[in-house]
C-alpha positions as CSV (number, residue, x, y, z in Angstrom):
1,M,14.3,-33.3,-17.8
2,V,12.6,-32.1,-14.7
3,C,15.3,-31.4,-11.5
4,V,14.0,-30.3,-8.1
5,Y,15.7,-30.2,-4.6
6,V,14.5,-32.8,-2.3
7,F,14.8,-32.0,1.3
8,V,14.6,-33.9,4.7
9,H,13.5,-31.6,6.8
10,K,10.3,-29.3,6.5
11,Q,11.8,-25.9,7.1
12,S,14.6,-26.1,5.3
13,A,12.0,-26.8,2.4
14,A,9.9,-24.1,3.6
15,E,13.0,-22.2,3.4
16,A,13.8,-22.9,-0.2
17,N,10.4,-22.1,-1.3
18,W,10.6,-19.0,0.1
19,F,13.8,-18.1,-1.9
20,T,11.6,-18.8,-4.9
21,V,8.6,-16.9,-4.3
22,Q,10.9,-13.8,-3.5
23,A,13.2,-14.2,-6.7
24,R,10.3,-14.6,-8.6
25,N,8.4,-11.6,-7.0
26,M,5.6,-13.6,-6.6
27,V,4.5,-11.8,-3.2
28,T,3.7,-7.8,-3.5
29,E,3.1,-5.7,-1.1
30,V,0.2,-3.0,-1.3
31,D,-1.2,-0.5,0.7
32,H,-4.7,-0.8,1.3
33,P,-6.5,2.3,2.4
34,D,-8.9,0.9,4.8
35,C,-6.9,-2.3,5.9
36,G,-3.2,-1.2,5.9
37,P,-0.5,-2.9,4.1
38,M,-1.6,-6.6,2.8
39,K,0.8,-9.1,0.8
40,L,-0.8,-10.2,-2.4
41,V,0.2,-13.1,-4.7
42,S,1.7,-11.2,-7.9
43,P,0.6,-12.3,-10.9
44,P,2.1,-15.7,-12.1
45,V,2.7,-15.0,-15.6
46,K,6.3,-13.5,-16.4
47,Y,7.0,-12.3,-19.9
48,S,10.3,-11.0,-21.3
49,Y,9.3,-7.3,-22.1
50,S,5.9,-6.8,-20.2
51,Q,5.9,-6.9,-16.3
52,P,2.1,-7.8,-15.2
53,S,1.7,-5.9,-11.8
54,I,-1.0,-5.4,-9.4
55,R,-2.8,-2.1,-10.0
56,S,-5.1,-1.5,-7.0
57,P,-5.7,-3.0,-3.7
58,P,-8.6,-5.2,-3.7
59,P,-12.2,-3.8,-2.5
60,T,-13.5,-4.0,0.6
61,L,-16.8,-6.0,1.6
62,G,-19.5,-4.5,-0.3
63,Q,-17.3,-1.5,-1.9
64,H,-18.9,-1.9,-5.5
65,T,-22.4,-2.9,-4.2
66,D,-24.4,0.1,-5.3
67,E,-22.3,0.7,-8.3
68,L,-23.2,-3.0,-10.0
69,L,-26.9,-3.0,-8.3
70,G,-27.7,0.5,-9.8
71,E,-25.4,0.5,-13.1
72,V,-25.4,-2.6,-14.4
73,L,-28.7,-4.6,-13.0
74,G,-30.4,-0.7,-13.3
75,M,-32.0,-1.5,-9.7
76,S,-33.5,1.6,-7.8
77,P,-31.7,3.0,-4.9
78,E,-34.8,2.0,-2.8
79,E,-34.6,-1.7,-4.2
80,I,-30.7,-1.5,-3.2
81,E,-31.5,-0.4,0.3
82,S,-34.0,-3.2,0.8
83,L,-31.5,-5.7,-0.3
84,K,-29.1,-4.4,2.6
85,S,-31.6,-4.1,5.4
86,E,-32.5,-7.5,4.6
87,G,-29.1,-8.8,4.6
88,V,-28.9,-10.0,1.1
89,V,-26.1,-7.8,0.1
90,A,-23.3,-5.8,2.0
């Protein structure tokens, strides 16, 4: 049997949801080196003995472009620069 709270007023429902979010640690604040503090959604799965967590802040736009294109796809620095100048990648 599923039991839920029923609220008439939208603000009350939002407040109840926020309490649930806080109680389940569903939002984590991470200090991003370029963007400052930001709130991220925590891993949704909760285990009894393991505590999944956010290991690093999200990358900025284009942060790993050179590594991926060069190391994974084998593109030369000239090819990567060409793509950047044409606006294909950041």
